[in-house]
C-alpha positions as CSV (number, residue, x, y, z in Angstrom):
1,M,0.6,-14.7,2.6
2,L,0.0,-11.8,0.2
3,L,-3.7,-12.8,-0.1
4,I,-4.1,-13.2,3.7
5,G,-2.5,-9.7,4.2
6,C,-4.8,-8.1,1.6
7,V,-7.9,-9.7,2.9
8,T,-7.1,-8.8,6.5
9,D,-6.4,-5.2,5.5
10,I,-9.8,-5.0,3.7
11,L,-11.8,-6.7,6.4
12,V,-10.3,-4.5,9.2
13,R,-11.1,-1.3,7.1
14,V,-14.6,-2.4,6.4
15,L,-15.2,-3.2,10.1
16,G,-13.9,0.3,11.0
17,Y,-16.3,1.8,8.5
18,F,-19.3,0.0,10.0
19,I,-18.2,1.0,13.6
20,G,-18.2,4.6,12.7
21,I,-16.7,7.6,14.5
22,Q,-19.7,9.2,16.1
23,T,-18.3,9.0,19.7
24,L,-14.8,9.2,21.2
25,P,-14.6,5.5,22.1
26,R,-15.7,4.5,18.6
27,L,-13.1,6.9,17.1
28,I,-10.4,5.4,19.3
29,L,-11.5,1.9,18.3
30,V,-11.4,2.8,14.6
31,Y,-8.0,4.4,15.1
32,V,-6.7,1.2,16.7
33,L,-8.2,-0.9,13.9
34,N,-6.6,1.2,11.2
35,N,-3.2,0.8,12.9
36,I,-3.8,-3.0,12.9
37,S,-4.7,-2.9,9.2
38,Y,-1.2,-1.5,8.5
39,L,0.5,-4.5,10.0
40,P,0.1,-6.6,6.8
41,N,2.3,-4.1,5.0
42,S,5.3,-6.0,6.2
43,I,3.9,-9.1,4.8
44,Y,3.4,-7.3,1.4
45,S,7.0,-6.2,1.2
46,I,8.3,-9.7,2.0
47,A,5.9,-11.4,-0.4
48,Q,6.5,-8.9,-3.2
49,R,10.3,-9.4,-3.0
50,S,9.9,-13.1,-3.0
51,L,7.6,-13.0,-6.0
52,I,9.9,-10.7,-8.0
53,S,12.9,-13.0,-7.2
54,E,11.0,-16.1,-8.3
55,S,9.8,-14.3,-11.5
56,V,13.3,-13.3,-12.4
57,E,14.6,-16.9,-11.8
58,Y,11.7,-18.3,-13.9
59,V,12.4,-16.0,-16.8
60,E,16.1,-16.9,-16.7
61,W,15.2,-20.6,-16.6
62,K,13.0,-20.1,-19.7
63,T,15.0,-17.7,-21.8
64,G,18.6,-18.0,-20.5
65,Q,18.7,-14.3,-19.8
66,R,18.6,-12.5,-16.4
67,T,16.2,-9.5,-16.4
68,E,16.5,-8.4,-12.8
69,G,18.0,-5.1,-13.8
70,I,15.1,-4.0,-15.9
71,T,12.6,-5.6,-13.5
72,M,13.9,-3.6,-10.6
73,S,14.2,-0.3,-12.5
74,V,10.6,-0.6,-13.8
75,R,9.4,-1.4,-10.3
76,N,11.2,1.6,-8.8
77,L,9.9,3.8,-11.6
78,M,6.3,2.7,-11.0
79,S,6.7,3.2,-7.3
80,K,7.9,6.7,-7.8
81,L,5.1,7.5,-10.3
82,G,2.6,6.1,-7.8
83,V,4.0,8.3,-5.0
84,A,3.9,11.4,-7.3
85,L,0.3,10.7,-8.3
86,T,-0.6,10.2,-4.6
87,R,1.0,13.5,-3.6
88,F,-0.7,15.3,-6.6
89,I,-4.1,14.1,-5.5
90,Q,-3.5,15.0,-1.9
91,G,-2.5,18.5,-3.0
92,Q,-5.6,18.8,-5.2
93,C,-7.8,17.7,-2.2
94,L,-6.1,20.3,0.1
95,T,-6.6,23.0,-2.6
96,F,-10.3,22.0,-3.0
97,L,-10.8,22.2,0.8
98,Q,-9.0,25.6,0.8
99,F,-6.5,24.4,3.4
100,D,-4.2,27.2,4.7
101,S,-1.2,26.0,6.7
102,D,-0.7,29.5,8.3
103,Q,-3.8,29.2,10.4
């Protein structure tokens, strides 16, 4: 399911790129396609939680120790670092474009 979601997301985005946004109907079509490409995100979250649960169970089966606490804390840390990096890059782009929110 995770692969299907990733492939669908990529294909829809590539299709939107080739359609382009030169006219209003094309812009609307690309907008609709981009919204469709976000649908697999629900598949991602379900699949990721299942994969993490299975990994924790496998490690417990092999080692006799449960590692879900460290697994979840590292996952949350990486998620927060990813969001922080994304926000930093967005801020740098807005600075580069000399964006002024007062106008």
